[in-house]
ROSE-4610 file (N, C-alpha, C; in Angstrom, 1 decimal, always signed):
// ROSE-4610
residu = [M/M/M/R/R/R/R/R/R/I/I/I/K/K/K/V/V/V/I/I/I/N/N/N/E/E/E/P/P/P/T/T/T/E/E/E/L/L/L/V/V/V/P/P/P/I/I/I/L/L/L/R/R/R/A/A/A/M/M/M/D/D/D/S/S/S/D/D/D/V/V/V/K/K/K/Y/Y/Y/R/R/R/V/V/V/F/F/F/Q/Q/Q/K/K/K/L/L/L/S/S/S/E/E/E/E/E/E/W/W/W/V/V/V/T/T/T/L/L/L/E/E/E/G/G/G/I/I/I/Q/Q/Q/T/T/T/E/E/E/F/F/F/G/G/G/D/D/D/E/E/E/G/G/G/K/K/K/K/K/K/A/A/A/L/L/L/I/I/I/L/L/L/F/F/F/E/E/E/K/K/K/T/T/T/K/K/K/L/L/L/V/V/V/E/E/E/A/A/A/R/R/R/W/W/W/Q/Q/Q/Q/Q/Q/A/A/A/E/E/E/G/G/G/K/K/K/S/S/S/K/K/K/P/P/P/V/V/V/K/K/K/A/A/A/Y/Y/Y/H/H/H/T/T/T/Y/Y/Y/Y/Y/Y/T/T/T/S/S/S/F/F/F/H/H/H/I/I/I/N/N/N/T/T/T/S/S/S/A/A/A/P/P/P/V/V/V/N/N/N/E/E/E/V/V/V/L/L/L/D/D/D/I/I/I/F/F/F/N/N/N/V/V/V/A/A/A/M/M/M/L/L/L/D/D/D/E/E/E/A/A/A/E/E/E/F/F/F/E/E/E/K/K/K/M/M/M/E/E/E/A/A/A/R/R/R/I/I/I/Y/Y/Y/E/E/E/Q/Q/Q/V/V/V/G/G/G/E/E/E/N/N/N/G/G/G/I/I/I/F/F/F/L/L/L/G/G/G/K/K/K/I/I/I/Q/Q/Q/E/E/E/S/S/S/E/E/E/D/D/D/I/I/I/S/S/S/P/P/P/I/I/I/K/K/K/L/L/L/K/K/K/S/S/S/L/L/L/I/I/I/K/K/K/R/R/R/S/S/S/S/S/S/L/L/L/L/L/L/E/E/E/L/L/L/R/R/R/G/G/G/H/H/H/R/R/R/V/V/V/E/E/E/R/R/R/F/F/F/I/I/I/P/P/P]
num = [1/1/1/2/2/2/3/3/3/4/4/4/5/5/5/6/6/6/7/7/7/8/8/8/9/9/9/10/10/10/11/11/11/12/12/12/13/13/13/14/14/14/15/15/15/16/16/16/17/17/17/18/18/18/19/19/19/20/20/20/21/21/21/22/22/22/23/23/23/24/24/24/25/25/25/26/26/26/27/27/27/28/28/28/29/29/29/30/30/30/31/31/31/32/32/32/33/33/33/34/34/34/35/35/35/36/36/36/37/37/37/38/38/38/39/39/39/40/40/40/41/41/41/42/42/42/43/43/43/44/44/44/45/45/45/46/46/46/47/47/47/48/48/48/49/49/49/50/50/50/51/51/51/52/52/52/53/53/53/54/54/54/55/55/55/56/56/56/57/57/57/58/58/58/59/59/59/60/60/60/61/61/61/62/62/62/63/63/63/64/64/64/65/65/65/66/66/66/67/67/67/68/68/68/69/69/69/70/70/70/71/71/71/72/72/72/73/73/73/74/74/74/75/75/75/76/76/76/77/77/77/78/78/78/79/79/79/80/80/80/81/81/81/82/82/82/83/83/83/84/84/84/85/85/85/86/86/86/87/87/87/88/88/88/89/89/89/90/90/90/91/91/91/92/92/92/93/93/93/94/94/94/95/95/95/96/96/96/97/97/97/98/98/98/99/99/99/100/100/100/101/101/101/102/102/102/103/103/103/104/104/104/105/105/105/106/106/106/107/107/107/108/108/108/109/109/109/110/110/110/111/111/111/112/112/112/113/113/113/114/114/114/115/115/115/116/116/116/117/117/117/118/118/118/119/119/119/120/120/120/121/121/121/122/122/122/123/123/123/124/124/124/125/125/125/126/126/126/127/127/127/128/128/128/129/129/129/130/130/130/131/131/131/132/132/132/133/133/133/134/134/134/135/135/135/136/136/136/137/137/137/138/138/138/139/139/139/140/140/140/141/141/141/142/142/142/143/143/143/144/144/144/145/145/145/146/146/146/147/147/147/148/148/148/149/149/149/150/150/150/151/151/151/152/152/152/153/153/153/154/154/154/155/155/155/156/156/156/157/157/157/158/158/158/159/159/159/160/160/160/161/161/161/162/162/162/163/163/163/164/164/164/165/165/165/166/166/166]
x = [+0.7/+0.1/+1.2/+0.3/+1.2/+1.0/+1.6/+1.3/+2.3/+1.5/+2.3/+2.5/+3.5/+3.1/+3.0/+2.1/+1.8/+2.2/+3.4/+3.9/+3.1/+1.9/+1.8/+2.2/+2.8/+3.5/+4.7/+5.0/+6.6/+7.7/+7.2/+8.5/+8.2/+7.2/+7.6/+8.5/+9.5/+10.8/+12.4/+11.6/+13.0/+13.1/+12.6/+12.6/+13.2/+12.7/+12.9/+14.7/+14.6/+16.0/+17.1/+16.4/+17.4/+17.5/+16.7/+16.3/+17.7/+18.3/+19.4/+20.7/+20.5/+21.9/+23.2/+23.0/+24.4/+24.0/+25.7/+25.7/+24.9/+24.8/+24.0/+22.7/+21.9/+20.8/+20.3/+21.0/+20.7/+20.3/+21.5/+21.9/+20.7/+19.9/+19.0/+17.2/+17.6/+16.3/+16.1/+17.7/+16.9/+17.1/+17.7/+17.4/+15.9/+15.4/+14.1/+12.7/+13.1/+12.3/+12.9/+13.7/+13.5/+13.2/+12.6/+12.5/+12.2/+11.5/+11.0/+12.2/+12.4/+13.7/+14.0/+14.4/+14.6/+14.9/+14.4/+16.1/+17.2/+16.8/+18.4/+18.9/+18.1/+19.1/+20.0/+19.2/+19.3/+20.8/+20.8/+21.4/+22.7/+22.8/+24.0/+24.3/+23.8/+24.8/+24.9/+24.5/+24.7/+24.8/+25.3/+25.1/+24.7/+24.8/+24.2/+23.9/+24.4/+24.1/+22.7/+22.8/+21.6/+21.0/+20.8/+19.7/+19.1/+19.6/+19.5/+18.6/+19.1/+18.0/+17.3/+16.6/+15.2/+14.3/+14.5/+14.0/+13.9/+14.3/+14.1/+13.1/+13.2/+12.3/+11.2/+10.9/+9.6/+9.0/+9.8/+9.7/+8.6/+9.3/+8.2/+7.9/+7.6/+6.7/+6.7/+8.0/+8.9/+8.4/+8.2/+8.7/+7.5/+6.8/+5.6/+6.8/+5.3/+5.9/+4.9/+5.3/+4.5/+5.2/+4.8/+5.4/+4.9/+6.3/+6.5/+7.4/+7.9/+8.0/+9.4/+10.6/+11.7/+12.3/+13.1/+13.6/+14.8/+14.3/+15.0/+14.3/+13.3/+12.7/+11.6/+10.8/+9.9/+8.7/+9.6/+8.3/+8.3/+7.5/+7.6/+8.3/+8.9/+9.6/+9.2/+9.5/+8.9/+10.0/+9.0/+9.9/+9.6/+10.5/+10.0/+10.2/+9.6/+9.5/+9.2/+9.3/+9.7/+7.8/+7.6/+5.7/+5.4/+5.9/+5.8/+6.8/+5.7/+6.8/+6.7/+6.4/+6.9/+5.9/+6.9/+6.5/+5.9/+5.0/+4.8/+5.1/+5.2/+5.4/+4.8/+4.2/+3.0/+3.0/+4.0/+3.9/+4.3/+4.3/+5.0/+5.0/+6.1/+6.2/+6.6/+6.4/+7.8/+9.2/+9.9/+11.6/+11.8/+11.6/+12.2/+11.7/+10.6/+10.6/+11.2/+11.5/+12.0/+13.5/+13.7/+15.7/+15.7/+14.3/+14.3/+14.5/+13.7/+13.6/+15.1/+15.4/+16.8/+17.9/+17.9/+18.8/+19.0/+17.6/+17.7/+17.7/+17.3/+18.0/+19.5/+19.8/+21.2/+22.2/+22.1/+22.2/+23.4/+24.5/+25.8/+25.3/+25.5/+25.0/+25.1/+26.9/+27.1/+25.9/+26.3/+24.9/+23.3/+22.9/+21.7/+21.2/+22.1/+22.5/+22.3/+23.1/+22.9/+21.5/+21.0/+19.7/+18.6/+18.9/+18.0/+17.7/+19.0/+19.5/+18.3/+18.8/+18.5/+16.6/+16.1/+14.5/+14.1/+14.6/+14.3/+14.2/+15.2/+15.4/+14.2/+13.6/+12.5/+11.2/+11.4/+10.1/+9.6/+10.5/+10.4/+9.6/+9.3/+8.5/+6.7/+6.3/+4.5/+5.0/+5.7/+5.3/+5.3/+5.4/+5.2/+4.7/+4.2/+3.5/+5.0/+4.1/+5.3/+5.3/+4.8/+5.1/+5.9/+5.8/+6.5/+8.0/+8.5/+10.0/+10.6/+9.6/+9.3/+10.3/+9.5/+10.0/+10.9/+11.3/+12.9/+13.8/+13.8/+14.9/+15.0/+14.0/+13.5/+14.0/+13.2/+13.5/+11.5/+11.6/+10.6/+9.8/+8.2/+7.5/+7.8/+8.5/+9.1/+10.1/+10.8/+12.1/+12.1/+11.2/+11.0/+10.5/+9.2/+8.4/+9.5/+10.6/+11.6/+12.5/+12.8/+13.8/+13.2/+11.9/+10.8/+11.3/+11.0/+10.5/+12.3/+13.0/+14.5/+14.8/+14.6/+14.7/+14.2/+15.2/+14.2/+14.1/+14.2/+13.5/+12.4/+12.4/+10.7/+10.0/+8.6/+7.3/+6.8/+5.9/+4.5/+3.5/+2.0/+1.2/+0.5/-0.3/-0.9/-0.1/-0.2/+0.7/+1.3/+2.0/+2.4/+3.6/+5.0/+6.1/+6.6/+6.5/+6.7/+7.6/+8.5/+9.4/+8.6/+9.3/+9.5/+9.7/+8.5/+8.8/+8.7/+9.7/+9.5/+9.0]
y = [-0.8/-0.2/+1.0/+2.4/+3.2/+4.6/+5.0/+6.0/+7.0/+8.5/+9.7/+10.2/+10.3/+11.5/+12.8/+13.8/+15.2/+15.7/+16.8/+18.1/+19.2/+19.6/+21.2/+21.7/+20.9/+21.9/+22.2/+23.2/+23.7/+22.6/+22.7/+21.6/+20.2/+19.8/+18.5/+18.2/+19.1/+19.0/+18.9/+18.3/+18.9/+16.9/+16.2/+14.7/+14.5/+14.5/+14.2/+14.5/+16.2/+16.2/+15.5/+15.5/+14.5/+13.0/+12.8/+10.9/+10.5/+11.7/+11.7/+11.7/+12.6/+13.9/+12.2/+11.1/+10.4/+9.4/+8.8/+7.2/+6.5/+6.4/+5.5/+5.0/+6.6/+6.7/+6.5/+7.3/+6.7/+5.3/+4.5/+3.0/+2.2/+3.0/+1.8/+2.3/+3.5/+3.7/+2.9/+2.7/+2.3/+0.7/+0.2/-1.3/-1.5/-0.3/-0.4/-0.2/+0.4/+0.9/-0.8/-1.1/-2.6/-3.9/-4.0/-4.9/-4.8/-5.9/-6.3/-6.7/-5.6/-5.5/-5.3/-6.7/-6.1/-5.5/-5.0/-4.0/-5.1/-6.1/-6.7/-7.1/-7.2/-7.2/-5.8/-4.8/-2.9/-3.5/-3.7/-3.5/-4.3/-5.3/-6.1/-5.6/-5.0/-4.7/-3.1/-2.0/-1.1/-0.4/-1.5/-1.1/+0.0/+1.1/+1.4/+2.7/+3.1/+4.5/+4.1/+2.6/+2.4/+1.7/+1.6/+1.4/+2.5/+4.0/+5.1/+5.8/+5.7/+5.9/+5.1/+3.9/+3.3/+3.4/+3.9/+4.6/+5.9/+6.6/+8.3/+8.3/+6.9/+6.9/+6.3/+5.2/+5.1/+5.9/+7.1/+8.2/+9.0/+9.6/+10.3/+10.0/+8.5/+7.5/+7.6/+7.5/+6.9/+5.6/+5.0/+3.3/+2.7/+1.6/+0.9/-0.3/-1.1/-2.3/-2.7/-4.5/-5.5/-6.7/-7.8/-8.7/-9.8/-10.4/-11.9/-12.7/-13.6/-15.1/-15.1/-15.2/-15.3/-16.6/-17.0/-18.5/-18.4/-19.5/-19.6/-19.3/-18.0/-17.6/-18.0/-18.4/-18.9/-17.9/-16.8/-15.1/-14.6/-14.0/-13.2/-11.5/-11.5/-9.7/-8.7/-7.7/-6.4/-6.2/-6.0/-5.8/-4.6/-3.3/-2.4/-2.2/-1.4/-1.2/+0.0/+1.2/+2.2/+2.4/+3.4/+3.7/+4.4/+5.4/+6.0/+5.7/+5.9/+5.3/+6.8/+8.1/+9.2/+10.5/+11.5/+12.4/+13.6/+14.7/+15.8/+16.7/+17.9/+19.3/+19.9/+20.5/+21.5/+23.0/+23.8/+24.3/+26.1/+26.9/+27.8/+28.3/+29.6/+30.0/+31.1/+32.0/+33.0/+32.7/+34.2/+33.7/+33.4/+34.0/+33.6/+32.8/+32.0/+30.5/+29.3/+29.7/+29.2/+29.2/+30.1/+30.4/+29.0/+29.3/+28.2/+27.2/+26.6/+25.2/+24.8/+25.1/+25.2/+24.8/+26.1/+26.2/+24.9/+24.8/+23.2/+21.6/+22.1/+20.6/+20.6/+21.7/+21.5/+21.6/+21.8/+22.5/+21.5/+21.8/+21.0/+19.5/+18.8/+17.3/+17.4/+18.4/+18.5/+19.4/+20.7/+22.0/+21.2/+20.3/+20.1/+18.9/+18.4/+17.5/+18.0/+19.2/+20.3/+20.8/+21.2/+21.9/+20.7/+19.8/+18.3/+17.8/+18.0/+17.8/+18.6/+19.4/+20.9/+20.7/+20.6/+20.2/+19.1/+18.1/+16.4/+17.1/+17.3/+17.2/+18.4/+19.6/+20.3/+19.4/+19.2/+17.6/+17.0/+16.0/+15.3/+14.1/+13.5/+12.7/+12.5/+14.0/+14.2/+14.8/+15.5/+16.3/+17.8/+18.9/+20.0/+20.8/+21.9/+23.1/+23.7/+23.5/+23.7/+25.1/+26.4/+27.9/+27.8/+26.7/+27.1/+26.9/+26.0/+25.7/+26.8/+27.2/+28.5/+30.0/+29.9/+31.2/+30.6/+29.3/+29.2/+29.4/+28.6/+28.6/+30.1/+30.6/+32.3/+31.4/+30.6/+30.4/+30.5/+30.2/+30.9/+29.4/+29.5/+28.2/+27.4/+27.7/+27.3/+26.5/+27.0/+26.6/+25.7/+25.6/+24.7/+23.2/+23.6/+22.2/+21.7/+22.1/+21.9/+20.7/+21.7/+20.6/+19.5/+18.9/+18.4/+17.4/+18.3/+16.9/+16.2/+16.5/+16.4/+15.1/+15.5/+14.5/+13.5/+12.3/+10.4/+10.8/+11.5/+11.8/+12.3/+13.3/+14.4/+13.9/+13.9/+14.4/+15.2/+16.0/+16.8/+16.1/+16.3/+15.6/+17.3/+17.2/+19.2/+19.9/+20.7/+21.7/+21.4/+20.2/+19.6/+18.6/+18.3/+18.2/+17.3/+16.1/+14.4/+14.0/+13.0/+12.5/+11.1/+10.8/+9.8/+8.1/+7.4/+6.2/+5.5/+4.4/+3.4/+2.1]
z = [-0.1/+0.0/-0.2/-1.0/-0.8/+0.3/+1.4/+2.0/+2.0/+2.1/+1.9/+2.8/+3.6/+4.6/+4.2/+4.6/+4.3/+5.3/+4.8/+5.7/+6.0/+6.6/+6.5/+7.8/+8.5/+10.0/+9.7/+9.6/+9.3/+10.0/+11.6/+12.4/+12.4/+11.4/+11.0/+10.1/+9.1/+8.6/+9.2/+10.7/+11.6/+11.7/+11.7/+11.6/+10.2/+9.6/+8.5/+7.9/+8.3/+7.9/+8.7/+10.1/+10.7/+10.7/+9.7/+9.5/+9.0/+8.1/+7.2/+7.0/+9.0/+8.7/+8.9/+9.0/+9.2/+8.0/+7.9/+6.8/+7.6/+9.3/+9.6/+9.5/+9.9/+10.1/+8.4/+7.4/+5.9/+5.7/+6.0/+6.0/+6.5/+7.4/+8.2/+7.7/+7.8/+6.2/+5.5/+4.7/+2.9/+3.9/+4.8/+5.0/+5.0/+6.4/+6.7/+5.3/+4.4/+3.8/+2.6/+2.9/+1.3/+2.7/+3.8/+4.9/+5.8/+6.5/+7.9/+8.9/+9.8/+9.7/+11.7/+12.5/+14.3/+15.3/+16.2/+16.7/+16.7/+17.8/+17.3/+16.0/+15.0/+13.6/+13.4/+13.6/+13.2/+14.5/+15.3/+16.7/+15.9/+15.4/+15.1/+13.7/+13.1/+11.7/+11.7/+12.6/+12.5/+14.5/+15.4/+16.6/+17.2/+18.3/+19.0/+18.7/+17.4/+17.1/+15.8/+15.2/+14.5/+15.6/+17.1/+17.4/+17.3/+18.0/+18.6/+17.0/+15.9/+14.7/+14.6/+14.9/+14.9/+15.9/+17.4/+18.1/+17.6/+17.1/+16.6/+15.9/+14.9/+13.6/+13.7/+15.0/+15.9/+16.3/+17.2/+18.0/+16.7/+15.3/+14.7/+13.6/+14.2/+12.9/+11.6/+11.4/+9.8/+10.1/+11.1/+11.1/+11.5/+11.0/+12.0/+12.1/+13.2/+13.8/+13.2/+13.9/+13.4/+13.9/+15.4/+16.1/+14.6/+15.0/+13.8/+14.8/+14.2/+14.9/+14.5/+15.2/+15.4/+14.9/+14.3/+14.1/+15.6/+16.4/+17.3/+18.9/+18.8/+19.5/+19.9/+21.1/+21.6/+21.7/+21.8/+22.0/+20.6/+20.1/+18.8/+19.6/+18.3/+17.9/+17.3/+17.8/+17.1/+16.0/+14.5/+12.8/+13.0/+12.3/+12.0/+10.2/+9.7/+8.1/+8.0/+7.1/+7.0/+6.6/+7.1/+7.5/+5.5/+5.0/+4.5/+2.9/+1.7/+0.2/+0.0/+0.4/-0.3/+0.9/+0.5/+1.0/+0.5/+1.1/+0.1/+1.1/+0.8/+1.3/+1.3/+1.9/+1.3/+2.8/+2.9/+4.2/+3.8/+4.8/+4.8/+5.8/+6.0/+7.2/+7.2/+8.6/+7.7/+8.0/+7.8/+7.4/+9.2/+9.9/+11.3/+12.1/+11.4/+12.3/+11.2/+9.5/+9.0/+9.7/+9.8/+10.8/+11.9/+12.5/+13.9/+13.8/+13.0/+12.2/+11.4/+10.6/+10.3/+11.2/+11.7/+13.4/+14.1/+14.6/+15.0/+14.2/+13.2/+12.8/+12.2/+12.2/+11.8/+13.4/+14.3/+15.3/+15.6/+16.5/+16.5/+17.8/+17.4/+18.1/+19.9/+20.3/+21.7/+21.9/+21.7/+21.7/+22.0/+20.8/+21.0/+22.3/+22.6/+23.7/+25.1/+25.4/+26.2/+26.0/+25.3/+25.3/+25.9/+25.2/+25.1/+27.1/+27.6/+28.9/+29.7/+29.4/+30.0/+30.8/+29.0/+29.4/+29.4/+29.6/+29.9/+31.5/+31.7/+33.8/+34.2/+33.3/+33.9/+33.3/+32.2/+32.5/+33.5/+33.6/+35.1/+34.8/+36.1/+35.6/+35.0/+35.1/+34.9/+33.8/+33.3/+32.4/+32.0/+31.7/+31.9/+30.6/+30.8/+29.8/+29.3/+28.1/+26.9/+27.2/+27.3/+27.7/+28.9/+29.7/+31.4/+30.8/+30.0/+29.2/+28.4/+27.6/+26.8/+27.4/+28.4/+29.5/+29.7/+30.5/+31.1/+30.2/+29.2/+27.9/+27.0/+27.4/+26.5/+25.1/+24.4/+23.4/+22.5/+21.5/+20.4/+20.3/+20.7/+20.7/+19.5/+18.2/+17.3/+17.2/+18.1/+17.9/+18.9/+20.4/+21.0/+20.5/+19.7/+19.3/+18.1/+17.4/+16.7/+17.2/+19.1/+19.6/+20.1/+20.2/+20.5/+19.3/+18.3/+16.8/+17.1/+17.5/+16.6/+18.5/+19.2/+20.3/+20.5/+20.6/+20.8/+22.7/+23.5/+24.8/+25.3/+24.2/+24.5/+23.4/+24.2/+22.6/+23.1/+22.5/+22.6/+22.6/+23.8/+23.4/+23.9/+22.9/+22.6/+23.3/+24.4/+24.9/+25.7/+26.6/+27.4/+26.8/+27.2/+27.1/+28.0/+27.6/+28.4/+28.1/+28.8/+28.6/+27.2/+26.4/+25.4/+26.1/+25.9/+26.4/+25.3/+24.8/+23.8/+23.4]
């Protein structure tokens, strides 16, 4: 079946740009577009970076999962495959928002991890209102949403930021 990811929200560009920002992510995504693969299979072939890529793809809903029986295993295991066959990008945004989105998408990994860790601590076990983080970090709503879209540790549920649990 053909599935098309329609992107109307500008911050949705961040996960797509980040999905191919390293050779490992690119190869993992390619592999997942060709066949169903388990987390164990990805980790064996691509290591921990491949595992992190798969978790990010699952969080951003770029892959789908199903349970399948694996050889030599008594319990079924989760296997993954790309969800979409194409993307349709139809969005517009003011220049300052586009700058924030691309800034987050291309932010140095170390700098991003510092920001992500600060936000993760603020979120805590119960989550926190988006506006509270925006005030404490002194960043625009678009930049904050973009940071959350890039993160494999955080997710946005309505106007609340919560820790992502795969």
